[in-house]
N, CA, C and O atoms as a GROMACS GRO file, in nm:
protein
  528
    1THR      N    1  -3.398   2.030   0.416
    1THR     CA    2  -3.392   1.940   0.536
    1THR      C    3  -3.259   1.873   0.527
    1THR      O    4  -3.222   1.819   0.423
    2ALA      N    5  -3.188   1.877   0.633
    2ALA     CA    6  -3.059   1.810   0.664
    2ALA      C    7  -3.058   1.673   0.712
    2ALA      O    8  -3.155   1.644   0.782
    3THR      N    9  -2.978   1.587   0.694
    3THR     CA   10  -2.964   1.470   0.768
    3THR      C   11  -2.817   1.452   0.820
    3THR      O   12  -2.722   1.496   0.757
    4ASN      N   13  -2.805   1.390   0.928
    4ASN     CA   14  -2.697   1.391   1.000
    4ASN      C   15  -2.660   1.248   1.022
    4ASN      O   16  -2.749   1.163   1.030
    5ALA      N   17  -2.522   1.212   1.034
    5ALA     CA   18  -2.481   1.078   1.058
    5ALA      C   19  -2.364   1.088   1.156
    5ALA      O   20  -2.288   1.185   1.152
    6SER      N   21  -2.345   0.977   1.254
    6SER     CA   22  -2.220   0.988   1.342
    6SER      C   23  -2.101   0.927   1.258
    6SER      O   24  -1.985   0.959   1.286
    7TYR      N   25  -2.133   0.834   1.149
    7TYR     CA   26  -2.007   0.779   1.083
    7TYR      C   27  -2.000   0.852   0.941
    7TYR      O   28  -2.083   0.935   0.904
    8ALA      N   29  -1.896   0.810   0.872
    8ALA     CA   30  -1.864   0.902   0.761
    8ALA      C   31  -1.842   0.827   0.626
    8ALA      O   32  -1.779   0.882   0.536
    9ASP      N   33  -1.899   0.689   0.612
    9ASP     CA   34  -1.874   0.615   0.494
    9ASP      C   35  -2.013   0.570   0.433
    9ASP      O   36  -2.112   0.547   0.502
   10LEU      N   37  -2.007   0.561   0.297
   10LEU     CA   38  -2.103   0.519   0.222
   10LEU      C   39  -2.093   0.353   0.186
   10LEU      O   40  -2.027   0.326   0.086
   11ALA      N   41  -2.142   0.263   0.245
   11ALA     CA   42  -2.113   0.131   0.218
   11ALA      C   43  -2.214   0.046   0.151
   11ALA      O   44  -2.332   0.082   0.157
   12GLU      N   45  -2.179  -0.074   0.082
   12GLU     CA   46  -2.273  -0.170   0.046
   12GLU      C   47  -2.233  -0.289   0.073
   12GLU      O   48  -2.112  -0.315   0.071
   13VAL      N   49  -2.331  -0.388   0.104
   13VAL     CA   50  -2.310  -0.528   0.144
   13VAL      C   51  -2.283  -0.613   0.036
   13VAL      O   52  -2.361  -0.619  -0.058
   14TYR      N   53  -2.170  -0.688   0.040
   14TYR     CA   54  -2.126  -0.787  -0.054
   14TYR      C   55  -2.095  -0.922   0.035
   14TYR      O   56  -2.092  -0.921   0.158
   15GLU      N   57  -2.074  -1.028  -0.038
   15GLU     CA   58  -2.059  -1.167   0.008
   15GLU      C   59  -1.908  -1.192  -0.003
   15GLU      O   60  -1.859  -1.206  -0.115
   16THR      N   61  -1.827  -1.198   0.114
   16THR     CA   62  -1.691  -1.216   0.092
   16THR      C   63  -1.657  -1.370   0.105
   16THR      O   64  -1.736  -1.454   0.146
   17ASP      N   65  -1.533  -1.393   0.066
   17ASP     CA   66  -1.501  -1.534   0.067
   17ASP      C   67  -1.454  -1.586   0.197
   17ASP      O   68  -1.420  -1.704   0.211
   18GLN      N   69  -1.453  -1.493   0.299
   18GLN     CA   70  -1.393  -1.538   0.438
   18GLN      C   71  -1.426  -1.401   0.499
   18GLN      O   72  -1.456  -1.300   0.434
   19GLU      N   73  -1.416  -1.413   0.656
   19GLU     CA   74  -1.414  -1.290   0.725
   19GLU      C   75  -1.312  -1.198   0.728
   19GLU      O   76  -1.203  -1.250   0.752
   20TYR      N   77  -1.311  -1.083   0.712
   20TYR     CA   78  -1.191  -0.986   0.706
   20TYR      C   79  -1.192  -0.886   0.819
   20TYR      O   80  -1.298  -0.851   0.870
   21GLU      N   81  -1.069  -0.836   0.860
   21GLU     CA   82  -1.065  -0.731   0.964
   21GLU      C   83  -1.120  -0.595   0.894
   21GLU      O   84  -1.122  -0.569   0.774
   22ILE      N   85  -1.164  -0.518   0.999
   22ILE     CA   86  -1.206  -0.378   0.962
   22ILE      C   87  -1.084  -0.309   0.892
   22ILE      O   88  -0.971  -0.320   0.940
   23GLY      N   89  -1.107  -0.242   0.787
   23GLY     CA   90  -0.993  -0.161   0.729
   23GLY      C   91  -0.907  -0.241   0.601
   23GLY      O   92  -0.812  -0.193   0.539
   24THR      N   93  -0.965  -0.373   0.582
   24THR     CA   94  -0.891  -0.450   0.487
   24THR      C   95  -0.948  -0.397   0.341
   24THR      O   96  -1.066  -0.366   0.322
   25ILE      N   97  -0.849  -0.392   0.248
   25ILE     CA   98  -0.897  -0.363   0.119
   25ILE      C   99  -0.945  -0.482   0.032
   25ILE      O  100  -0.882  -0.587   0.024
   26VAL      N  101  -1.048  -0.462  -0.025
   26VAL     CA  102  -1.107  -0.583  -0.102
   26VAL      C  103  -1.124  -0.543  -0.267
   26VAL      O  104  -1.125  -0.428  -0.312
   27ARG      N  105  -1.134  -0.655  -0.336
   27ARG     CA  106  -1.152  -0.634  -0.493
   27ARG      C  107  -1.250  -0.766  -0.535
   27ARG      O  108  -1.260  -0.872  -0.474
   28VAL      N  109  -1.312  -0.728  -0.643
   28VAL     CA  110  -1.408  -0.842  -0.696
   28VAL      C  111  -1.309  -0.959  -0.723
   28VAL      O  112  -1.201  -0.943  -0.780
   29GLY      N  113  -1.357  -1.080  -0.678
   29GLY     CA  114  -1.286  -1.206  -0.706
   29GLY      C  115  -1.301  -1.305  -0.589
   29GLY      O  116  -1.386  -1.287  -0.502
   30GLY      N  117  -1.218  -1.410  -0.586
   30GLY     CA  118  -1.230  -1.510  -0.500
   30GLY      C  119  -1.337  -1.604  -0.522
   30GLY      O  120  -1.387  -1.612  -0.634
   31GLU      N  121  -1.378  -1.679  -0.423
   31GLU     CA  122  -1.475  -1.773  -0.429
   31GLU      C  123  -1.623  -1.727  -0.425
   31GLU      O  124  -1.714  -1.797  -0.469
   32LYS      N  125  -1.642  -1.600  -0.369
   32LYS     CA  126  -1.762  -1.531  -0.369
   32LYS      C  127  -1.760  -1.399  -0.428
   32LYS      O  128  -1.672  -1.389  -0.514
   33GLU      N  129  -1.831  -1.291  -0.408
   33GLU     CA  130  -1.824  -1.178  -0.466
   33GLU      C  131  -1.698  -1.094  -0.477
   33GLU      O  132  -1.650  -1.041  -0.577
   34VAL      N  133  -1.646  -1.093  -0.323
   34VAL     CA  134  -1.509  -1.020  -0.316
   34VAL      C  135  -1.423  -1.076  -0.238
   34VAL      O  136  -1.468  -1.153  -0.153
   35THR      N  137  -1.297  -1.054  -0.244
   35THR     CA  138  -1.192  -1.103  -0.169
   35THR      C  139  -1.081  -0.989  -0.124
   35THR      O  140  -1.078  -0.873  -0.167
   36ALA      N  141  -1.007  -1.040  -0.043
   36ALA     CA  142  -0.889  -0.920   0.000
   36ALA      C  143  -0.797  -0.906  -0.114
   36ALA      O  144  -0.770  -0.995  -0.194
   37ASP      N  145  -0.752  -0.783  -0.113
   37ASP     CA  146  -0.682  -0.748  -0.247
   37ASP      C  147  -0.532  -0.761  -0.212
   37ASP      O  148  -0.479  -0.678  -0.139
   38GLY      N  149  -0.468  -0.857  -0.261
   38GLY     CA  150  -0.346  -0.881  -0.232
   38GLY      C  151  -0.238  -0.883  -0.342
   38GLY      O  152  -0.137  -0.953  -0.332
   39THR      N  153  -0.267  -0.794  -0.459
   39THR     CA  154  -0.192  -0.803  -0.578
   39THR      C  155  -0.096  -0.678  -0.557
   39THR      O  156  -0.069  -0.625  -0.449
   40THR      N  157  -0.053  -0.646  -0.670
   40THR     CA  158   0.026  -0.509  -0.686
   40THR      C  159  -0.056  -0.400  -0.720
   40THR      O  160  -0.178  -0.416  -0.726
   41GLU      N  161   0.002  -0.274  -0.746
   41GLU     CA  162  -0.068  -0.152  -0.777
   41GLU      C  163  -0.160  -0.175  -0.910
   41GLU      O  164  -0.259  -0.105  -0.930
   42GLY      N  165  -0.123  -0.265  -0.986
   42GLY     CA  166  -0.217  -0.280  -1.102
   42GLY      C  167  -0.340  -0.334  -1.075
   42GLY      O  168  -0.407  -0.367  -1.172
   43SER      N  169  -0.387  -0.352  -0.957
   43SER     CA  170  -0.514  -0.427  -0.925
   43SER      C  171  -0.621  -0.309  -0.920
   43SER      O  172  -0.591  -0.190  -0.924
   44SER      N  173  -0.742  -0.358  -0.911
   44SER     CA  174  -0.854  -0.244  -0.909
   44SER      C  175  -0.939  -0.285  -0.790
   44SER      O  176  -1.030  -0.368  -0.799
   45PRO      N  177  -0.905  -0.222  -0.677
   45PRO     CA  178  -0.980  -0.231  -0.548
   45PRO      C  179  -1.109  -0.172  -0.555
   45PRO      O  180  -1.125  -0.072  -0.625
   46ILE      N  181  -1.207  -0.223  -0.489
   46ILE     CA  182  -1.356  -0.170  -0.493
   46ILE      C  183  -1.380  -0.090  -0.370
   46ILE      O  184  -1.460   0.004  -0.372
   47GLY      N  185  -1.311  -0.126  -0.260
   47GLY     CA  186  -1.351  -0.069  -0.133
   47GLY      C  187  -1.275  -0.128  -0.014
   47GLY      O  188  -1.172  -0.195  -0.027
   48VAL      N  189  -1.334  -0.097   0.106
   48VAL     CA  190  -1.249  -0.124   0.252
   48VAL      C  191  -1.348  -0.191   0.331
   48VAL      O  192  -1.463  -0.145   0.328
   49ILE      N  193  -1.324  -0.292   0.402
   49ILE     CA  194  -1.429  -0.330   0.506
   49ILE      C  195  -1.458  -0.225   0.611
   49ILE      O  196  -1.369  -0.167   0.673
   50SER      N  197  -1.594  -0.204   0.629
   50SER     CA  198  -1.634  -0.095   0.698
   50SER      C  199  -1.663  -0.154   0.837
   50SER      O  200  -1.686  -0.273   0.858
   51GLU      N  201  -1.660  -0.052   0.933
   51GLU     CA  202  -1.701  -0.087   1.068
   51GLU      C  203  -1.842  -0.033   1.108
   51GLU      O  204  -1.928  -0.105   1.160
   52ASN      N  205  -1.858   0.098   1.080
   52ASN     CA  206  -1.989   0.136   1.112
   52ASN      C  207  -2.044   0.234   0.990
   52ASN      O  208  -2.029   0.355   1.004
   53PRO      N  209  -2.094   0.194   0.895
   53PRO     CA  210  -2.131   0.295   0.785
   53PRO      C  211  -2.221   0.395   0.814
   53PRO      O  212  -2.308   0.370   0.897
   54ALA      N  213  -2.218   0.499   0.764
   54ALA     CA  214  -2.311   0.608   0.789
   54ALA      C  215  -2.441   0.574   0.708
   54ALA      O  216  -2.552   0.603   0.753
   55TYR      N  217  -2.424   0.509   0.583
   55TYR     CA  218  -2.529   0.484   0.501
   55TYR      C  219  -2.506   0.338   0.444
   55TYR      O  220  -2.398   0.320   0.389
   56LEU      N  221  -2.588   0.242   0.449
   56LEU     CA  222  -2.565   0.100   0.402
   56LEU      C  223  -2.667   0.052   0.298
   56LEU      O  224  -2.787   0.036   0.322
   57MET      N  225  -2.611   0.034   0.190
   57MET     CA  226  -2.701  -0.018   0.081
   57MET      C  227  -2.688  -0.159   0.068
   57MET      O  228  -2.591  -0.222   0.112
   58ASN      N  229  -2.798  -0.212   0.001
   58ASN     CA  230  -2.806  -0.359  -0.009
   58ASN      C  231  -2.808  -0.457   0.124
   58ASN      O  232  -2.761  -0.570   0.127
   59SER      N  233  -2.868  -0.393   0.223
   59SER     CA  234  -2.863  -0.452   0.354
   59SER      C  235  -2.933  -0.581   0.386
   59SER      O  236  -2.920  -0.638   0.494
   60GLU      N  237  -3.020  -0.630   0.268
   60GLU     CA  238  -3.082  -0.753   0.286
   60GLU      C  239  -3.018  -0.858   0.209
   60GLU      O  240  -3.071  -0.968   0.190
   61GLN      N  241  -2.901  -0.824   0.162
   61GLN     CA  242  -2.798  -0.940   0.103
   61GLN      C  243  -2.800  -1.072   0.192
   61GLN      O  244  -2.811  -1.068   0.314
   62GLU      N  245  -2.788  -1.182   0.125
   62GLU     CA  246  -2.777  -1.314   0.227
   62GLU      C  247  -2.655  -1.388   0.175
   62GLU      O  248  -2.617  -1.376   0.059
   63GLY      N  249  -2.600  -1.460   0.259
   63GLY     CA  250  -2.456  -1.546   0.231
   63GLY      C  251  -2.417  -1.563   0.362
   63GLY      O  252  -2.470  -1.522   0.466
   64ASN      N  253  -2.294  -1.643   0.339
   64ASN     CA  254  -2.229  -1.693   0.464
   64ASN      C  255  -2.144  -1.570   0.526
   64ASN      O  256  -2.147  -1.557   0.649
   65ASN      N  257  -2.080  -1.493   0.462
   65ASN     CA  258  -1.999  -1.390   0.484
   65ASN      C  259  -2.041  -1.262   0.436
   65ASN      O  260  -1.968  -1.206   0.354
   66VAL      N  261  -2.154  -1.201   0.476
   66VAL     CA  262  -2.196  -1.066   0.407
   66VAL      C  263  -2.151  -0.959   0.505
   66VAL      O  264  -2.176  -0.955   0.626
   67THR      N  265  -2.079  -0.870   0.430
   67THR     CA  266  -1.978  -0.768   0.467
   67THR      C  267  -2.014  -0.635   0.413
   67THR      O  268  -2.049  -0.621   0.296
   68ALA      N  269  -2.004  -0.528   0.504
   68ALA     CA  270  -2.025  -0.382   0.450
   68ALA      C  271  -1.896  -0.331   0.410
   68ALA      O  272  -1.796  -0.326   0.482
   69ILE      N  273  -1.906  -0.292   0.284
   69ILE     CA  274  -1.774  -0.245   0.209
   69ILE      C  275  -1.784  -0.110   0.175
   69ILE      O  276  -1.857  -0.077   0.082
   70ALA      N  277  -1.711  -0.017   0.248
   70ALA     CA  278  -1.715   0.111   0.220
   70ALA      C  279  -1.663   0.158   0.084
   70ALA      O  280  -1.548   0.139   0.044
   71LEU      N  281  -1.766   0.227   0.012
   71LEU     CA  282  -1.720   0.260  -0.125
   71LEU      C  283  -1.684   0.404  -0.150
   71LEU      O  284  -1.640   0.439  -0.259
   72GLN      N  285  -1.703   0.494  -0.046
   72GLN     CA  286  -1.682   0.636  -0.063
   72GLN      C  287  -1.694   0.680   0.100
   72GLN      O  288  -1.762   0.621   0.184
   73GLY      N  289  -1.620   0.784   0.119
   73GLY     CA  290  -1.611   0.847   0.245
   73GLY      C  291  -1.484   0.840   0.337
   73GLY      O  292  -1.375   0.806   0.291
   74ARG      N  293  -1.502   0.872   0.462
   74ARG     CA  294  -1.373   0.849   0.544
   74ARG      C  295  -1.390   0.733   0.606
   74ARG      O  296  -1.501   0.696   0.646
   75ILE      N  297  -1.272   0.660   0.622
   75ILE     CA  298  -1.272   0.531   0.705
   75ILE      C  299  -1.121   0.496   0.732
   75ILE      O  300  -1.027   0.531   0.661
   76LYS      N  301  -1.112   0.424   0.844
   76LYS     CA  302  -0.962   0.364   0.861
   76LYS      C  303  -0.932   0.259   0.776
   76LYS      O  304  -1.012   0.169   0.752
   77VAL      N  305  -0.806   0.267   0.723
   77VAL     CA  306  -0.760   0.172   0.636
   77VAL      C  307  -0.630   0.099   0.689
   77VAL      O  308  -0.551   0.163   0.758
   78LYS      N  309  -0.606  -0.030   0.660
   78LYS     CA  310  -0.479  -0.088   0.689
   78LYS      C  311  -0.368  -0.041   0.590
   78LYS      O  312  -0.388  -0.046   0.469
   79VAL      N  313  -0.259   0.002   0.637
   79VAL     CA  314  -0.142   0.046   0.534
   79VAL      C  315  -0.010  -0.027   0.584
   79VAL      O  316   0.009  -0.072   0.696
   80ARG      N  317   0.063  -0.029   0.494
   80ARG     CA  318   0.185  -0.080   0.522
   80ARG      C  319   0.301   0.014   0.471
   80ARG      O  320   0.297   0.062   0.358
   81GLY      N  321   0.404   0.040   0.561
   81GLY     CA  322   0.501   0.136   0.531
   81GLY      C  323   0.461   0.285   0.576
   81GLY      O  324   0.363   0.316   0.643
   82MET      N  325   0.554   0.363   0.526
   82MET     CA  326   0.533   0.510   0.562
   82MET      C  327   0.441   0.574   0.461
   82MET      O  328   0.442   0.533   0.345
   83VAL      N  329   0.360   0.674   0.499
   83VAL     CA  330   0.258   0.740   0.436
   83VAL      C  331   0.252   0.888   0.451
   83VAL      O  332   0.240   0.936   0.564
   84ARG      N  333   0.260   0.967   0.343
   84ARG     CA  334   0.258   1.105   0.359
   84ARG      C  335   0.103   1.158   0.369
   84ARG      O  336   0.023   1.108   0.291
   85LYS      N  337   0.056   1.256   0.461
   85LYS     CA  338  -0.068   1.297   0.460
   85LYS      C  339  -0.082   1.354   0.299
   85LYS      O  340   0.001   1.420   0.237
   86GLY      N  341  -0.204   1.312   0.258
   86GLY     CA  342  -0.258   1.382   0.119
   86GLY      C  343  -0.175   1.291   0.012
   86GLY      O  344  -0.165   1.337  -0.102
   87GLN      N  345  -0.123   1.178   0.038
   87GLN     CA  346  -0.072   1.088  -0.054
   87GLN      C  347  -0.174   0.984  -0.111
   87GLN      O  348  -0.254   0.926  -0.038
   88MET      N  349  -0.166   0.967  -0.229
   88MET     CA  350  -0.277   0.854  -0.294
   88MET      C  351  -0.229   0.723  -0.256
   88MET      O  352  -0.110   0.690  -0.261
   89LEU      N  353  -0.335   0.639  -0.212
   89LEU     CA  354  -0.299   0.498  -0.175
   89LEU      C  355  -0.345   0.399  -0.281
   89LEU      O  356  -0.442   0.421  -0.354
   90VAL      N  357  -0.266   0.282  -0.286
   90VAL     CA  358  -0.294   0.181  -0.381
   90VAL      C  359  -0.279   0.047  -0.313
   90VAL      O  360  -0.216   0.045  -0.207
   91THR      N  361  -0.332  -0.065  -0.360
   91THR     CA  362  -0.288  -0.173  -0.287
   91THR      C  363  -0.160  -0.217  -0.280
   91THR      O  364  -0.089  -0.210  -0.381
   92SER      N  365  -0.111  -0.269  -0.165
   92SER     CA  366   0.022  -0.312  -0.153
   92SER      C  367   0.024  -0.477  -0.183
   92SER      O  368  -0.077  -0.545  -0.201
   93SER      N  369   0.140  -0.518  -0.184
   93SER     CA  370   0.150  -0.654  -0.224
   93SER      C  371   0.122  -0.747  -0.102
   93SER      O  372   0.105  -0.868  -0.114
   94HIS      N  373   0.120  -0.685   0.009
   94HIS     CA  374   0.073  -0.741   0.132
   94HIS      C  375  -0.102  -0.752   0.146
   94HIS      O  376  -0.172  -0.651   0.160
   95GLU      N  377  -0.149  -0.866   0.140
   95GLU     CA  378  -0.285  -0.892   0.112
   95GLU      C  379  -0.380  -0.788   0.218
   95GLU      O  380  -0.366  -0.782   0.340
   96GLY      N  381  -0.468  -0.716   0.146
   96GLY     CA  382  -0.563  -0.636   0.221
   96GLY      C  383  -0.503  -0.500   0.276
   96GLY      O  384  -0.578  -0.427   0.342
   97PHE      N  385  -0.370  -0.460   0.252
   97PHE     CA  386  -0.316  -0.355   0.290
   97PHE      C  387  -0.300  -0.253   0.169
   97PHE      O  388  -0.289  -0.289   0.052
   98ALA      N  389  -0.299  -0.120   0.212
   98ALA     CA  390  -0.264  -0.026   0.120
   98ALA      C  391  -0.117   0.030   0.137
   98ALA      O  392  -0.059   0.004   0.243
   99CYS      N  393  -0.054   0.104   0.042
   99CYS     CA  394   0.069   0.167   0.043
   99CYS      C  395   0.068   0.293  -0.018
   99CYS      O  396  -0.022   0.303  -0.102
  100GLY      N  397   0.142   0.396  -0.005
  100GLY     CA  398   0.143   0.519  -0.056
  100GLY      C  399   0.215   0.520  -0.191
  100GLY      O  400   0.306   0.440  -0.209
  101THR      N  401   0.180   0.603  -0.283
  101THR     CA  402   0.235   0.613  -0.415
  101THR      C  403   0.223   0.753  -0.458
  101THR      O  404   0.132   0.826  -0.419
  102SER      N  405   0.333   0.796  -0.552
  102SER     CA  406   0.316   0.938  -0.609
  102SER      C  407   0.287   0.913  -0.754
  102SER      O  408   0.280   1.015  -0.822
  103SER      N  409   0.272   0.813  -0.807
  103SER     CA  410   0.224   0.791  -0.937
  103SER      C  411   0.146   0.663  -0.970
  103SER      O  412   0.196   0.571  -1.035
  104PRO      N  413   0.018   0.662  -0.922
  104PRO     CA  414  -0.061   0.559  -0.913
  104PRO      C  415  -0.123   0.535  -1.067
  104PRO      O  416  -0.143   0.629  -1.143
  105LYS      N  417  -0.148   0.411  -1.096
  105LYS     CA  418  -0.213   0.363  -1.237
  105LYS      C  419  -0.359   0.397  -1.237
  105LYS      O  420  -0.422   0.407  -1.132
  106VAL      N  421  -0.407   0.414  -1.344
  106VAL     CA  422  -0.552   0.433  -1.361
  106VAL      C  423  -0.635   0.335  -1.298
  106VAL      O  424  -0.608   0.222  -1.337
  107GLY      N  425  -0.728   0.341  -1.212
  107GLY     CA  426  -0.814   0.241  -1.160
  107GLY      C  427  -0.750   0.184  -1.023
  107GLY      O  428  -0.819   0.113  -0.951
  108SER      N  429  -0.623   0.215  -0.990
  108SER     CA  430  -0.551   0.136  -0.871
  108SER      C  431  -0.567   0.212  -0.744
  108SER      O  432  -0.530   0.156  -0.641
  109VAL      N  433  -0.622   0.341  -0.734
  109VAL     CA  434  -0.628   0.412  -0.626
  109VAL      C  435  -0.746   0.379  -0.537
  109VAL      O  436  -0.863   0.385  -0.576
  110ILE      N  437  -0.708   0.345  -0.416
  110ILE     CA  438  -0.825   0.324  -0.313
  110ILE      C  439  -0.867   0.449  -0.243
  110ILE      O  440  -0.983   0.462  -0.204
  111GLY      N  441  -0.773   0.546  -0.226
  111GLY     CA  442  -0.822   0.674  -0.160
  111GLY      C  443  -0.697   0.753  -0.149
  111GLY      O  444  -0.594   0.727  -0.210
  112LYS      N  445  -0.720   0.877  -0.042
  112LYS     CA  446  -0.611   0.962  -0.020
  112LYS      C  447  -0.600   0.960   0.128
  112LYS      O  448  -0.697   0.943   0.202
  113ALA      N  449  -0.471   0.978   0.171
  113ALA     CA  450  -0.445   0.968   0.338
  113ALA      C  451  -0.489   1.120   0.371
  113ALA      O  452  -0.457   1.225   0.315
  114LEU      N  453  -0.578   1.094   0.487
  114LEU     CA  454  -0.592   1.211   0.566
  114LEU      C  455  -0.508   1.236   0.664
  114LEU      O  456  -0.522   1.342   0.726
  115GLU      N  457  -0.421   1.161   0.693
  115GLU     CA  458  -0.308   1.163   0.801
  115GLU      C  459  -0.188   1.090   0.758
  115GLU      O  460  -0.198   1.000   0.675
  116GLY      N  461  -0.070   1.125   0.811
  116GLY     CA  462   0.057   1.041   0.780
  116GLY      C  463   0.081   0.937   0.870
  116GLY      O  464   0.015   0.926   0.974
  117LYS      N  465   0.181   0.852   0.834
  117LYS     CA  466   0.215   0.756   0.913
  117LYS      C  467   0.378   0.738   0.895
  117LYS      O  468   0.423   0.701   0.786
  118ASP      N  469   0.460   0.766   1.003
  118ASP     CA  470   0.590   0.763   0.983
  118ASP      C  471   0.679   0.658   1.041
  118ASP      O  472   0.790   0.683   1.088
  119THR      N  473   0.626   0.542   1.038
  119THR     CA  474   0.687   0.420   1.086
  119THR      C  475   0.689   0.315   0.960
  119THR      O  476   0.597   0.325   0.879
  120PRO      N  477   0.781   0.222   0.941
  120PRO     CA  478   0.795   0.139   0.827
  120PRO      C  479   0.695   0.009   0.839
  120PRO      O  480   0.676  -0.062   0.740
  121GLY      N  481   0.633  -0.019   0.967
  121GLY     CA  482   0.553  -0.140   0.958
  121GLY      C  483   0.404  -0.125   0.917
  121GLY      O  484   0.364  -0.045   0.831
  122ASP      N  485   0.330  -0.207   0.984
  122ASP     CA  486   0.177  -0.210   0.951
  122ASP      C  487   0.118  -0.124   1.043
  122ASP      O  488   0.165  -0.112   1.156
  123GLY      N  489   0.004  -0.054   0.998
  123GLY     CA  490  -0.070   0.019   1.089
  123GLY      C  491  -0.206   0.064   1.032
  123GLY      O  492  -0.245   0.003   0.932
  124GLU      N  493  -0.274   0.150   1.076
  124GLU     CA  494  -0.404   0.195   1.026
  124GLU      C  495  -0.407   0.362   1.029
  124GLU      O  496  -0.360   0.427   1.122
  125ILE      N  497  -0.467   0.419   0.916
  125ILE     CA  498  -0.467   0.573   0.918
  125ILE      C  499  -0.608   0.596   0.863
  125ILE      O  500  -0.672   0.504   0.812
  126GLN      N  501  -0.651   0.710   0.873
  126GLN     CA  502  -0.789   0.773   0.820
  126GLN      C  503  -0.762   0.816   0.663
  126GLN      O  504  -0.673   0.887   0.617
  127VAL      N  505  -0.851   0.762   0.608
  127VAL     CA  506  -0.839   0.777   0.443
  127VAL      C  507  -0.982   0.822   0.389
  127VAL      O  508  -1.089   0.775   0.425
  128VAL      N  509  -0.963   0.917   0.299
  128VAL     CA  510  -1.104   0.946   0.232
  128VAL      C  511  -1.087   0.846   0.109
  128VAL      O  512  -0.990   0.852   0.033
  129VAL      N  513  -1.208   0.740   0.095
  129VAL     CA  514  -1.208   0.642   0.010
  129VAL      C  515  -1.293   0.689  -0.124
  129VAL      O  516  -1.386   0.767  -0.107
  130GLY      N  517  -1.264   0.644  -0.248
  130GLY     CA  518  -1.325   0.669  -0.343
  130GLY      C  519  -1.276   0.762  -0.445
  130GLY      O  520  -1.156   0.771  -0.469
  131ARG      N  521  -1.359   0.827  -0.503
  131ARG     CA  522  -1.309   0.938  -0.599
  131ARG      C  523  -1.223   1.030  -0.526
  131ARG      O  524  -1.274   1.084  -0.428
  132VAL      N  525  -1.090   1.063  -0.559
  132VAL     CA  526  -1.023   1.168  -0.485
  132VAL      C  527  -0.954   1.256  -0.582
  132VAL      O  528  -0.889   1.352  -0.542
   0.00000   0.00000   0.00000
């Protein structure tokens, strides 16, 4: 038996310290369970704010800002700078954004770019999040 979904990420609900935009990278920390990740590549992001998860775990979570966090799958992610298709993405110093890298530190990778971005500013691209 097969199961189908219109969306492509596996998400879990966490309480965030404030509301965040879709595609924001988050880590454990802040005043609640998770917060936007605005540190450098040495951080350990746990996921990305999801818009429409294909599968949602912990859906009964209670709190002021309960938010679906994509842990695995395909999702749009906020990025800063230029990114090559297939490049590993890590947390940038700009809060909640990713940036491309060719030599990530263990535990710092948020995903792999499914498309490129050839402009230097902020934007969004499709990324496969999780183990890549």
